[in-house]
C-alpha positions as CSV (number, residue, x, y, z in Angstrom):
1,M,-90.7,-16.6,-82.6
2,A,-88.5,-14.3,-80.5
3,R,-84.7,-14.8,-80.7
4,S,-82.5,-16.7,-78.3
5,N,-78.9,-15.5,-78.6
6,D,-77.8,-15.6,-82.2
7,K,-80.5,-18.1,-83.4
8,S,-84.2,-17.6,-83.5
9,L,-86.4,-20.0,-81.5
10,F,-88.1,-21.0,-84.7
11,D,-84.7,-22.1,-86.1
12,E,-84.1,-24.2,-83.0
13,F,-87.5,-25.7,-83.0
14,S,-87.6,-26.5,-86.7
15,E,-84.2,-28.1,-86.4
16,S,-85.6,-30.3,-83.6
17,L,-88.3,-31.6,-86.0
18,A,-85.8,-32.7,-88.6
19,G,-86.4,-36.2,-89.8
20,Q,-89.8,-36.6,-87.9
21,F,-92.0,-35.8,-90.9
22,S,-91.8,-36.2,-94.6
23,K,-91.4,-33.1,-96.8
24,D,-94.9,-33.8,-98.3
25,D,-96.5,-33.7,-94.8
26,L,-94.6,-30.7,-93.4
27,H,-93.3,-27.6,-95.2
28,V,-91.1,-25.2,-93.3
29,F,-90.8,-21.5,-94.3
30,P,-87.9,-20.2,-92.3
31,N,-88.0,-16.6,-93.6
32,E,-91.6,-16.2,-92.5
33,E,-91.3,-18.6,-89.5
34,L,-94.4,-20.4,-90.6
35,F,-95.4,-24.0,-91.5
36,F,-97.7,-25.6,-94.1
37,F,-99.4,-28.9,-93.0
38,Q,-100.6,-31.4,-95.6
39,R,-102.5,-33.3,-92.8
40,F,-104.2,-32.1,-89.7
41,D,-102.7,-34.8,-87.5
42,V,-99.3,-33.4,-88.4
43,R,-100.3,-30.0,-87.1
44,L,-101.4,-31.6,-83.8
45,E,-98.0,-33.3,-83.4
46,V,-96.1,-30.1,-84.2
47,A,-98.3,-28.2,-81.7
48,D,-97.5,-30.7,-79.0
49,A,-93.8,-30.6,-79.8
50,L,-93.8,-26.8,-79.6
51,Q,-95.4,-26.8,-76.2
52,T,-92.7,-29.2,-74.9
53,F,-90.0,-27.2,-76.6
54,Y,-91.0,-24.0,-74.7
55,R,-91.4,-25.8,-71.4
56,T,-88.0,-27.5,-71.5
57,H,-85.9,-24.7,-73.1
58,F,-83.1,-24.0,-70.6
59,G,-82.1,-20.7,-72.1
60,L,-85.7,-19.4,-71.8
61,Q,-86.1,-20.5,-68.2
62,K,-82.8,-18.8,-67.3
63,F,-83.9,-15.6,-69.1
64,Y,-87.3,-15.7,-67.4
65,N,-85.7,-15.9,-63.9
66,G,-83.8,-12.7,-64.6
67,L,-86.8,-10.9,-66.1
68,A,-89.1,-11.9,-63.3
69,D,-87.3,-9.8,-60.7
70,L,-87.4,-6.6,-62.7
71,P,-90.2,-4.1,-61.8
72,F,-92.1,-4.0,-65.1
73,H,-95.9,-3.6,-64.8
74,L,-96.6,-4.9,-68.3
75,I,-94.8,-7.6,-70.2
76,L,-95.9,-8.4,-73.7
77,S,-94.7,-11.8,-74.8
78,L,-94.1,-12.9,-78.4
79,I,-93.8,-16.5,-77.1
80,P,-97.1,-18.3,-76.8
81,D,-96.4,-20.0,-73.5
82,D,-97.2,-19.4,-69.9
83,T,-93.8,-20.3,-68.4
84,L,-93.0,-16.7,-67.6
85,K,-96.3,-16.4,-65.6
86,T,-95.4,-19.6,-63.7
87,T,-91.9,-18.2,-63.0
88,L,-93.3,-15.1,-61.4
89,E,-95.9,-17.0,-59.4
90,Q,-93.3,-19.3,-58.1
91,K,-91.6,-16.2,-56.7
92,G,-94.7,-15.4,-54.7
93,L,-96.0,-12.6,-57.0
94,K,-99.6,-12.1,-57.9
95,V,-99.8,-12.0,-61.7
96,Q,-102.5,-11.2,-64.2
97,F,-102.3,-13.2,-67.4
98,G,-104.0,-12.9,-70.7
99,F,-103.5,-13.8,-74.4
100,Q,-104.8,-12.6,-77.8
101,P,-106.7,-15.5,-79.5
102,I,-106.5,-16.0,-83.2
103,R,-110.2,-16.1,-83.9
104,E,-112.2,-15.2,-80.8
105,N,-112.5,-12.0,-78.8
106,P,-109.9,-11.8,-76.0
107,E,-111.0,-12.1,-72.4
108,P,-111.1,-8.8,-70.6
109,I,-108.3,-7.8,-68.3
110,A,-109.8,-7.3,-64.9
111,K,-107.8,-4.3,-63.8
112,L,-104.9,-2.1,-64.9
113,P,-101.6,-3.7,-64.2
114,S,-99.2,-2.4,-61.5
115,I,-95.7,-3.1,-60.3
116,D,-97.2,-5.3,-57.5
117,E,-99.6,-7.1,-59.8
118,P,-98.1,-7.0,-63.3
119,L,-99.8,-8.2,-66.5
120,I,-98.2,-10.8,-68.7
121,Y,-100.0,-10.7,-72.1
122,N,-99.2,-13.2,-74.8
123,L,-99.6,-11.2,-78.1
124,L,-99.4,-14.4,-80.2
125,S,-101.9,-16.6,-78.3
126,K,-100.8,-19.6,-76.3
127,S,-99.4,-23.0,-76.9
128,D,-101.7,-25.3,-74.9
129,N,-104.3,-25.3,-77.7
130,D,-103.2,-26.2,-81.2
131,Q,-106.1,-24.1,-82.7
132,Q,-104.8,-21.0,-80.9
133,L,-101.3,-21.2,-82.2
134,I,-100.1,-19.1,-85.2
135,L,-98.4,-21.8,-87.2
136,T,-99.6,-21.2,-90.8
137,F,-100.1,-18.2,-93.1
138,D,-103.9,-18.6,-92.7
139,D,-103.5,-18.4,-88.9
140,L,-101.4,-15.3,-89.2
141,F,-103.8,-13.6,-91.7
142,T,-106.8,-14.3,-89.4
143,Y,-104.9,-13.0,-86.4
144,L,-103.8,-9.7,-88.0
145,S,-107.3,-9.2,-89.6
146,N,-108.9,-9.5,-86.2
147,I,-106.5,-7.3,-84.1
148,F,-106.7,-4.5,-86.7
149,G,-110.5,-5.0,-87.0
150,P,-113.3,-6.3,-84.9
151,K,-111.3,-8.2,-82.2
152,D,-109.0,-5.6,-80.7
153,F,-106.8,-5.9,-77.6
154,P,-108.7,-5.8,-74.3
155,T,-109.7,-2.3,-73.1
156,N,-107.4,-2.2,-70.1
157,L,-104.4,-3.3,-72.2
158,N,-105.1,-0.6,-74.8
159,A,-105.4,2.0,-72.0
160,V,-101.9,1.0,-70.7
161,L,-100.5,1.1,-74.3
162,R,-101.9,4.6,-74.9
163,N,-100.2,5.8,-71.7
164,A,-97.0,4.0,-72.1
165,N,-93.9,6.2,-72.4
166,T,-91.2,3.6,-72.6
167,Y,-90.9,0.3,-74.6
168,I,-88.0,-2.1,-74.5
169,F,-88.0,-4.8,-77.2
170,L,-86.0,-7.8,-76.2
171,G,-84.9,-10.0,-79.1
172,A,-87.9,-9.0,-81.2
173,M,-88.1,-10.2,-84.8
174,F,-87.6,-6.9,-86.6
175,D,-86.8,-8.7,-89.9
176,K,-90.4,-9.9,-90.1
177,W,-93.0,-7.8,-92.0
178,Y,-95.7,-8.8,-89.5
179,M,-93.6,-7.5,-86.6
180,H,-93.7,-4.0,-88.3
181,L,-97.5,-4.2,-88.2
182,L,-97.5,-5.2,-84.6
183,L,-95.2,-2.2,-83.8
184,K,-97.7,0.1,-85.5
185,K,-100.4,-1.4,-83.3
186,L,-98.4,-1.2,-80.1
187,C,-96.8,2.3,-80.7
188,A,-99.9,4.0,-82.0
189,H,-99.3,7.2,-80.0
190,E,-96.3,9.6,-80.3
191,A,-95.3,10.2,-76.7
192,Y,-93.1,7.3,-76.2
193,R,-89.4,6.2,-76.0
194,A,-88.4,2.8,-77.4
195,A,-85.3,0.8,-77.5
196,A,-84.5,-2.5,-79.3
197,V,-82.1,-4.7,-77.4
198,T,-80.4,-6.8,-80.1
199,S,-77.0,-7.6,-81.4
200,L,-78.4,-8.0,-84.9
201,Q,-77.8,-5.3,-87.5
202,H,-79.7,-5.4,-90.7
203,N,-81.8,-3.3,-93.1
204,A,-85.1,-4.2,-91.3
205,L,-83.7,-2.7,-88.0
206,T,-82.9,0.5,-89.9
207,F,-86.4,0.5,-91.2
208,V,-88.0,0.3,-87.7
209,M,-85.5,2.8,-86.3
210,N,-86.6,5.4,-88.8
211,N,-90.3,4.6,-88.7
212,F,-90.9,4.0,-85.0
213,S,-88.3,6.4,-83.3
214,L,-86.5,3.3,-82.1
215,G,-83.1,3.4,-80.5
216,V,-80.8,0.4,-80.5
217,I,-78.9,-1.1,-77.6
218,D,-76.2,-3.3,-79.1
219,L,-76.4,-6.2,-76.6
220,E,-77.7,-9.7,-76.4
221,P,-81.0,-9.6,-74.5
222,S,-79.7,-11.8,-71.8
223,V,-76.7,-9.5,-71.2
224,F,-79.0,-6.5,-71.1
225,I,-81.3,-8.1,-68.6
226,N,-78.3,-8.9,-66.3
227,E,-77.1,-5.3,-66.6
228,L,-80.5,-3.8,-66.0
229,H,-81.0,-6.2,-63.0
230,A,-77.7,-4.9,-61.5
231,K,-78.8,-1.2,-61.9
232,C,-82.2,-1.9,-60.4
233,Q,-80.6,-3.6,-57.5
234,Q,-78.4,-0.5,-56.9
235,E,-81.6,1.6,-56.9
236,G,-83.3,-0.9,-54.5
237,I,-86.3,-1.4,-56.8
238,L,-86.2,-5.1,-57.7
239,R,-89.3,-7.0,-56.8
240,S,-87.3,-9.0,-54.3
241,Q,-86.2,-5.7,-52.7
242,R,-89.6,-4.0,-52.9
243,S,-91.0,-6.5,-50.4
244,G,-89.3,-4.4,-47.7
245,N,-90.8,-1.2,-49.0
246,T,-94.5,-2.1,-48.8
247,E,-96.7,-3.8,-46.3
248,E,-100.1,-5.4,-46.9
249,K,-102.7,-4.0,-44.5
250,D,-106.4,-4.8,-44.8
251,G,-105.9,-5.8,-48.5
252,R,-104.2,-2.5,-49.4
253,H,-100.6,-1.6,-50.0
254,S,-99.4,1.0,-47.5
255,I,-96.3,3.2,-48.1
256,S,-93.5,2.5,-45.6
257,S,-91.4,5.2,-44.0
258,N,-88.4,4.6,-46.3
259,Y,-90.3,5.3,-49.5
260,A,-90.3,8.8,-51.0
261,V,-93.8,9.5,-52.4
262,P,-93.4,11.1,-55.9
263,I,-95.1,14.5,-56.2
264,F,-95.7,16.3,-59.5
265,I,-96.3,20.0,-59.7
266,S,-98.3,21.3,-62.7
267,Y,-98.2,25.0,-63.2
268,A,-98.1,27.8,-65.8
269,R,-94.7,29.6,-66.4
270,K,-96.3,32.9,-65.3
271,D,-96.9,31.2,-61.9
272,N,-93.3,30.2,-61.4
273,L,-93.0,32.2,-58.1
274,F,-96.0,30.3,-56.6
275,K,-94.3,27.0,-57.5
276,D,-91.1,28.1,-55.8
277,D,-93.1,29.1,-52.6
278,L,-94.8,25.7,-52.6
279,K,-91.5,23.8,-53.0
280,L,-90.0,25.9,-50.1
281,K,-92.9,25.0,-47.9
282,L,-92.6,21.3,-48.7
283,F,-88.8,21.3,-48.3
284,Q,-88.8,19.6,-44.9
285,L,-91.0,16.8,-46.1
286,E,-88.6,16.2,-49.0
287,N,-85.5,16.6,-46.9
288,S,-86.8,14.0,-44.5
289,G,-87.3,11.6,-47.4
290,R,-91.1,11.4,-47.2
291,V,-91.6,12.9,-50.7
292,K,-89.7,13.5,-53.9
293,I,-90.9,16.6,-55.7
294,W,-90.7,17.1,-59.5
295,A,-91.5,20.1,-61.6
296,D,-90.4,21.0,-65.1
297,D,-87.5,23.2,-63.7
298,A,-85.8,19.8,-63.1
299,L,-85.5,19.2,-66.9
300,R,-82.0,18.9,-68.1
301,A,-80.6,20.6,-71.3
302,G,-81.2,18.3,-74.3
303,E,-83.9,16.2,-72.7
304,E,-87.0,15.5,-74.7
305,W,-89.1,17.6,-72.4
306,S,-92.6,16.3,-73.3
307,N,-91.6,12.7,-72.8
308,E,-89.9,13.4,-69.5
309,I,-92.9,15.4,-68.2
310,A,-95.3,12.5,-69.3
311,M,-93.1,9.9,-67.6
312,Q,-92.8,11.9,-64.3
313,L,-96.5,12.6,-64.3
314,K,-97.3,8.9,-64.6
315,R,-94.9,8.0,-61.8
316,S,-96.5,10.5,-59.4
317,K,-98.8,9.6,-56.5
318,I,-99.7,13.2,-55.6
319,I,-100.3,15.7,-58.4
320,I,-100.5,19.4,-57.3
321,L,-102.2,21.8,-59.8
322,L,-101.5,25.5,-59.4
323,I,-104.7,27.0,-60.8
324,S,-104.9,30.4,-62.3
325,D,-106.1,32.0,-65.5
326,Y,-102.6,31.3,-66.9
327,F,-103.1,27.6,-66.1
328,L,-106.6,27.4,-67.6
329,N,-105.5,29.3,-70.8
330,S,-102.4,27.0,-71.2
331,T,-103.0,24.3,-73.8
332,Y,-100.3,22.2,-72.3
333,C,-101.3,22.6,-68.6
334,Y,-105.1,22.2,-69.2
335,N,-105.5,19.9,-72.1
336,I,-102.5,17.7,-71.6
337,E,-101.3,17.6,-68.0
338,L,-104.7,18.1,-66.3
339,K,-106.3,15.6,-68.7
340,E,-103.6,13.1,-67.9
341,A,-103.9,13.7,-64.2
342,L,-107.6,13.1,-64.2
343,G,-107.2,10.0,-66.2
344,L,-104.6,8.6,-63.8
345,R,-106.9,9.4,-60.9
346,Q,-109.7,7.3,-62.5
347,Q,-107.4,4.4,-63.3
348,R,-105.4,4.2,-60.0
349,T,-106.7,4.5,-56.5
350,D,-103.2,5.5,-55.3
351,V,-103.2,8.8,-57.3
352,H,-104.3,12.0,-55.5
353,I,-104.9,15.4,-57.1
354,V,-104.5,18.6,-55.0
355,P,-105.7,21.7,-56.9
356,V,-104.4,24.9,-55.3
357,L,-106.1,28.2,-56.3
358,V,-103.1,30.6,-56.6
359,R,-104.9,33.4,-58.4
360,A,-108.6,34.3,-58.4
361,T,-110.2,32.8,-61.5
362,M,-113.5,31.4,-62.7
363,F,-112.4,27.8,-62.7
364,E,-116.0,26.6,-62.1
365,D,-116.7,27.5,-65.7
366,A,-113.7,25.6,-67.1
367,A,-114.6,23.6,-70.2
368,P,-115.0,19.8,-69.6
369,L,-112.2,17.5,-70.9
370,D,-112.9,14.0,-72.2
371,K,-116.3,12.4,-71.6
372,G,-116.1,10.5,-68.3
373,L,-113.5,12.6,-66.7
374,P,-114.5,14.7,-63.7
375,L,-114.9,18.5,-64.0
376,L,-112.2,20.7,-62.5
377,K,-114.8,22.3,-60.2
378,D,-115.6,18.9,-58.6
379,L,-112.1,18.5,-57.1
380,N,-111.3,19.5,-53.5
381,F,-109.5,22.8,-53.8
382,S,-107.2,24.6,-51.3
383,P,-106.6,26.9,-49.6
384,K,-109.8,27.7,-47.7
385,D,-110.8,30.5,-45.4
386,P,-109.8,29.3,-41.9
387,G,-113.2,30.4,-40.6
388,N,-115.3,28.9,-43.5
389,D,-114.4,25.6,-45.1
390,Y,-116.7,26.3,-48.0
391,Q,-114.9,29.6,-49.0
392,L,-111.8,29.5,-51.2
393,I,-109.3,32.3,-51.0
394,A,-106.6,32.4,-53.7
395,V,-103.1,32.3,-52.4
396,E,-102.3,35.8,-53.8
397,D,-105.3,37.3,-51.8
398,W,-104.1,36.1,-48.4
399,A,-102.7,38.8,-46.2
400,K,-99.9,36.3,-45.3
401,P,-99.5,33.9,-48.2
402,N,-97.3,31.7,-46.0
403,H,-100.4,30.7,-44.0
404,A,-102.1,29.6,-47.3
405,W,-99.1,27.5,-48.2
406,Q,-99.1,26.0,-44.7
407,Q,-102.6,24.8,-45.2
408,V,-101.6,23.2,-48.5
409,A,-98.6,21.5,-46.9
410,T,-100.9,20.2,-44.1
411,E,-103.2,18.7,-46.7
412,I,-100.2,17.0,-48.4
413,K,-99.0,15.6,-45.0
414,R,-102.5,14.3,-44.3
415,L,-102.5,12.4,-47.6
416,L,-99.1,11.0,-46.8
417,D,-100.3,9.8,-43.4
418,E,-103.4,8.3,-45.1
419,M,-101.2,6.4,-47.5
420,N,-99.2,5.0,-44.6
421,S,-102.1,4.0,-42.5
């Protein structure tokens, strides 16, 4: 069980059971945080007591109240209880909820989580069914055998985990060997940043720091949540504050006028001048607060550039591709940024891709990326011949390139107006 201040929840719970069962009926293994039951009815009683323990734990409820206002789109819980889900729903938030069963296949996750409809997923099942609780070594063995074997996490959860670039572990049990296996499962890709929020220092923490590129924030989880809440409040991005940034119209979230739409520019270094011309043309939109433009020239010295680029790309709602032979021949531009952009467009209806032909190139023959992703040639390119909407003219071939960029800027403005409609 996850930790609550300086004592694990398992320690608190097992102490609450003291004197209720004989040592023959109930064996407690504090290092593994597991039980052994001599009789099945004892298991049922312990399962009922555990459900009551979670529902009435004041420290957990206080912690959940602080966590619920933070703009996470995915919360993976090591506590097999649905109180966090209830807390968010009581705050008027629409929530997806799921759990990983011990023995059965998990229920599918209907859609990818978002800030406005987050997913709470119980990694260690849930407490309202004693047969779904991981209480014994046999339960744990069955669970691990399944998640690393035939009964994997739901498809949409795996998709989010593959694309995640930041993990924050709050009070996780890094001294448990099975937590190391879960970390391996959760952090299977390399492009991520992770931090453990814990005041505990031990050899196991050193082990995961070295093996999972894990940084350590030396704070109690509750203190960290309070500080993070204060910073998010300063940025105006708490859930309670976001209600003023979006409006619900015809079942869709529209962007309000005080929200700067993030734009990502993907380009090859040899096309740097084209990128500068585009930013100049979009300056008034950015200056008025309608958009926030990011390109890799915003990277700061010492930053892990691949992680920062991946994070900015995932945040973006408009992705502009400056297409040329240099772009198509760049492994990073074509195989990483373009592939990620097309994947985001498939997963999220609020992502728009604007390919701009800056130099004449045979992009129609560009090799396909992953199966299921659209071809580059199937995207709606700019700029077009003013007299023929079916004829593309590369920016460098316009007599007055400024007119080409004006057409691109008009397309961006059209998308912004569409988002706000």
